[in-house]
N, C-alpha and C positions, 0 to 999 in steps of 0.2 A: 494524600493518607492510605495507607495500604493495608488491609484487612485479611489476613489468613485465616481461615474457619479450618476447624476439622471436628469428627463426630466419633465419638469413644464412647466403650462401654465402662471403662474404667471413670467412675466418677471421686474416687479415692486419689488414684494417682493424677487426676488434670486439679484436683486442689494441693493434694502434697505438693506437687512443683510447686504451685506457687507459694504455700505457705511456708515449705521451705527457703526458700527468696527471702521471706517476712522475717524470718528467725534472721536471716545472717544481717539483715539489718539492709536486701536490695532489692525490697518492695515494701508497700505497704499499700493498707486498702481504703480505698477512696468515694467507695460507693456499694452501698446492696438496697437489692429489693426483694420486698416477700422474704426475710428472713430474720431469726430472731437480734435484734438491737441488744445487745450487749449493755448493760448500765454504765459501765467503765470503759466503753466504747472502742474494746480491746478484742477482737473476732478473733475463736482458737476456731482449728480443724477440727475436732471432732464435733464442736456444737454445728456446725457451716455443712458438715457431712450428716450429721444426723438429721434435721431441718429437710434437707435436701431429701434426703433418702425418704422419709416420712411425706415428702408431696411428689413420690413415685407410685402409681399407683401398682397394685403389689400382683396382677396380672396384667403385665405391660411386656405386647408383645414387639416392639422395636428392640432393638437389639442394642445398636448405638444408640440410649439415651442423651447422651451428655451431651452437651454443645462447649466448644473449646472453642476461643479467638483470640486473637492477638490485634490492636488498633497500631498502625505504625506511621506518626508524623512523620513530614518531612525533618531528617537532620541536621537541619538550619532552625527549625522550629523551638521554640520555648514557651510552655504553657501550662499553665497556673494548673493547680488540681482541680478548682473548681472547674475549670475548662474543658478540662479532660475529661470530668465527669459529666458534663453538659454534652461532651459528645460523643458519650460512651451510653445514654440514657438515648437520647434521639436516634442514636444506631440503631437501637435494639427494638426501639420502636416502630422504625419506619422497617427491619427486617421481618417484624411479627411476633417480637418477644419481649413484648410492653407488660403482657402480663404473666409472664412467666417470673419464677426467682430467681435472681444472679446476682455476683459477687463481680466487682470489679477491683484489681488490683495495678498500682501503677509499678512498672520496674523502671529501677537508674542501676542497673549493675552495668551497663553499656554507655556510651558516649550521650547515644539517642534514646532518651528516654520515649517509652509506649509503655500500653494496656495491656492486659491479661482480663476477658470475661469469661466467667463457667456459671453455665447454665442448664436447664435441662431442655429435652428436645419434645419432652411431653407432658400434657399438659394434666390435670388432675381427673379428666373423663379418661383418659388414658387414648385423646387423639395425637398424635403424630402433628407437630409445627409443621408447615408446612415449608419442604425443604427443596420445590424446585425452581433451577434455575436460579440458586439459591448465589452463589459466587458472580453470577450477572448482577443479581439484583443488588450485591453488597457492594459493586464497584459504582454501581449510579450513585447510592445511599452517599459512599463516602466523595464520591464529586460531587453531589448535594452539600456536603458539610462542609468539602473545604469553598465551594463558593459562598455559599452563607458564610462563614466567617472569616472569609481571606486569608486561608492557609495557602503556606506554600505548596503546592502541585506536585504531590510526589511522583504522578506520571510525568516521564518527559513530553512535552510537547513535539507537538510535528518537525519545528525549527528545528530544536534542541537534539532530535534523532537524528535528524537531517546532514546537520553541520556536526554531530559528533563522529557519523559515521563516512563521511567525505573525509577527515583526518586522522584516523584509527581502524584496523584491520582486524580483525574476531578469528583468525587463521592459527594463532598460535595458543588460544582458549580449547577450552575441555567443548568438549563433540555438541552437550547439551548447552553450554551457553552460546555455543556460535551459531546455535539453531535459534535459539531465545532474539539475539543479536538484530538474526539473520528478518524472523519475522515482523520483529516491530521495524524493523526501515523497510520492508516491503509495504507495512501495512501505512507507514507515515507516506510513502513515495504513493501508493495508490488513492488515500486520502489528499493530497497536496497537488497530484500530475494527472496532466491530459494528455493520451497519446492516442493517435490511433492504427498501429501498428504494433507486431512484435520488435522491429528493427527500433521504433521509435524508443519503448520502454528500456530496450538495451542500453541505446544511447542514456538515456537517463541514470540507471545501473553502473554504467562503466563507472561516472565518478563516484560511486561509493565503493568500488570495486566488488563489483558483483555483475550475473549475468545469468539468463535465463533461458534454457534450451527445449524445443519440445520434443515430444518423444511420443511415438506411435507404435503401437502393438496389436496384435490381431489376436481373438480370444473364440471358438467357436466361429469362426467366419463374423466374428462381430467387432469393426474400430474403435479402438479408443485413444483417446488423443490426453495426454499431458503432459503436466510441466516438471521440469526440474531446474534447481537452480546451485549456482558456482560459483566461489570464490575466486578471484581473478586478482594479478599483479600491476603494477603501473603499468604495463605493458598491454595489460586486457590478456594474457596469459592465464589460463586455467592454472590454480593452486589447488584444489581440496576435488576430495570425491563430491558428486551431486547430493544434491539434498531434496528429495520427493518431496514437490509443494506437500503432498497429504502428509508429511512428516511436520510442519510447521503451522497446522490449525485450518480452519473451515475460510473459504473466501480467499485463498493465494493458488488458487487452481488453475486447470485451462480453463473451464468454466468462467468462471469469474473475472478472469482474465479479459474473455471474449465477450463479455456484458460488459465491462468497462471500456472498452473498445466501444462499440456498440454506443455507449450513451458519450463517449468523446467525439465522434462524429460530427455527430449535430452542434455539439458545444464548437467544436475547436473554427466552423466553418466561418465563424463571425470574426476572427482572430488572422486570418489569413491575411488581407488586405494590409493590416497594419504592422504584420512582420517582415512581411515582402517589402514593405517602405523602411525599414528598418535594417534590412539588408541591403537594400536599393543605396539607403545614406551612407552605410561603410562602405559597400564597394566603391562609392562614386566618389572616395579617399586617397583611390590606387594605393592600397598596400604592396607594397615591395616584397614579400613574404610569408609564406602561411602564420610567421610569428605577427606579423603587423596587422595581419586580417585576421588576427585571433583581438586583438588587441584592438582594434576598430569596431570589430561587435561589440565587445564585451563595454565598450564606450557607449551601444546601443542598447546594453541591459540584454545581450544573447549572449549566451555560451555556444560554442560552433562542435559537434564531433566531426572528424573527417575519419572515415575508414577505407583502410589499404588494403590490396592484396598482397600476396606473398613477395610479387618484385616491387610492392612499393606503391601501386596504379592505385590511384583514390577512385574506390566505386560506387561510395556511399557518402552522405552529407545530411547531419540533422542540425535543427536549430533549436536551442531549449533556452527559455526564460523562465528561471527556477527561482521569481521572486511571482509572475504571474500561475506557475507551474503549468506552460506547455509547451509541445515539443514538436516540430512540423520535418520530416523529411523533403530535403531541398525538394524533389519533385511536386511534393504537395503544394509548394508555394506558386508550381508551374515551370514548364519546359527550361525557361531559362535559368532558373536557380537551380535545375540538375545538380550531380556529381560531377558529368561531364565536363560543362562550364568551367566551375571550380577549378577542376584538374587541367584544363587547358589553360586556365588564367594562370596558373601559380607554373605553368611550364616556361611562360612568357608574359610578366607581368607588363610587360610593354603595349599590350593589346587588350585594350581593357571593354569588353563587348558593353559593358552598363554604365560607361557614359557616352552611349548612343541612344538620345532619348524617343528613338522612333519606336526603338526595341522597348526599351525601359522607360517609360512614360510616368512621370510623377504622380499620375490619374490613379497609380497602383493597378493597371492593368497589364496586360504584355502585348500593347503597341496595336494601332488600330490596325496597320497591316498585317498582321497575323491574326488578329480576330474575323478581320474578313475574309482571310484567305482559308480558316479554320469553318468559318459558316456558308461557305461558296461549299468545299468539297462537301458538308453535312449534307445540306441537300439537295447534294447530286448522288450521295449514298441511301438517300432516302426515299430516293423515286424506283431504286434498285430492291432495298429491301424492306420486311413492312417493321412496324414500330415493334421494340424488344418486349411492350408489353402482349401485345397480339402473338408472338411466338416462341418467346426466350423467356426464363425462369426471372423471377425477380430476385431469387437467391444468389447469394454472393460471399465467398467467404472473407471474413470482420477480423479475422488474425492475424492474417498478411497483409501489407500494403496493398490497399487495392485501390491506388490512387489513380491509375492507369487505365484502367475498365473492368467489365466486370459481363461481357458478353460480346460476340463475336463482332455487332458493329463499331463497338466502340474500340476493338482490336483494330480493325481494320481501316478505322478511322486513325487511331492513334500511330500506325505503321503507316501511312500515309502523309502523316503531317511528320515523321521523323526524317521522311526519305527528304520531304520539301523542304526540310528545316534546317539542320546541322548532322553530324557525323554520330551515330550510335552510340547510344550511352545510357546507362542505367543507373539508378540512385542504390539501386543495390538488389546485385543481378541471383543473388540467392532466392530474395522475396519475390523477386520478378518471374523465375521459375514457378516456386511456388504457384503463383497467382494462376499461372499460365495451366498448371496441372488442375488446381483446383476448379476454375473455371470450367474445364472441360467436362471435370466428374458435376459441376452442377445445373451445367445447361440438359434440360429437358429434352429429352429423344422424342422425335417424333415418329410414329409406329408408319410401314407402307400401307397405305391405303390399298384395304379388303376390293377386289373387284367382284 
């Protein structure tokens, strides 16, 4: 049930709009509170207007003293006059207008029946009825009424929004409708999915023909970070002008996405082993092509997004579980699941490294040999360098994929392991470049000791 509230100073206009519908036979009065009840049961505009004007204080400082609201049930809902009257009465009571005079009209001039309510925003003492966060409170009330009376929700669920967005694109619609649909989609994505980098978010959004880009600007020496969203075609090419996050409402900007990433990182850690195992099971079927690879992963409940550069080389891979709402870049699952491994496999499917149980054991780890090698190198480096908590800042960049490292020691360790393990490959070279740059910015610079 959707409520649309307006404030006006024209009481006659609000009542006139509804009574004209009554005269045409397109509406009828189903409830009134605090007003004179005609003996014959037929309300007349002049009498209702006179009653309401008499209840308004003579020296009323509130200019827009008239409350006009429409309550719109779902188009498939068929409600009796009694139920509509009950909904109107409980809605007004919860919103703070239970003691105010009001009249309720049922409109049936269109296929979807709905009601209009006209009341006063000022009580007999001249005090204004609290209208702080009115629309937000109204939404909570209508949601509660839907649940209480088992009504069809007028606001689409997250699943409905995501399912619809995957099959239609708002590119050909008006700019305002486009923004509304993009905002609704983004809120559904943030409510359902957990991701730990901008790249993982974009892998999710690609399914819905949308992408996010980070923008940076500097004003008076101070750096500001922002986000813009763009519609894309089936190949991921941009098709629209950027839509700034600030145009879509709160909770969709750079800070909000950063906070979402922070919360997701810790929550996603427990999902890594099971996602890794599902990828391993899919790869052990030895898919013969990219299409077979995607099919095998779908059978494991995973969707894979492969990102390619201009020459067609795979530089990024992301695994998405749409049911659980989780996304992982390959490198986050381990070195053996990076984009470079899948790029090499798809070039020569006859060589399947995932069949090697020493490198890919069923214990969901990276292999005993690899772990021992990592432990030995880590111990050697720890003798040379102090702990990062003693020298380096704990601060790290959460907006980009920081799965590789966030300080010099981890960077040295990863570089050494890459040299020993396999040819250099990065899950997303753009994000990796940002990681390096931002790690340098976030390190604590130790000043020279004064003698």
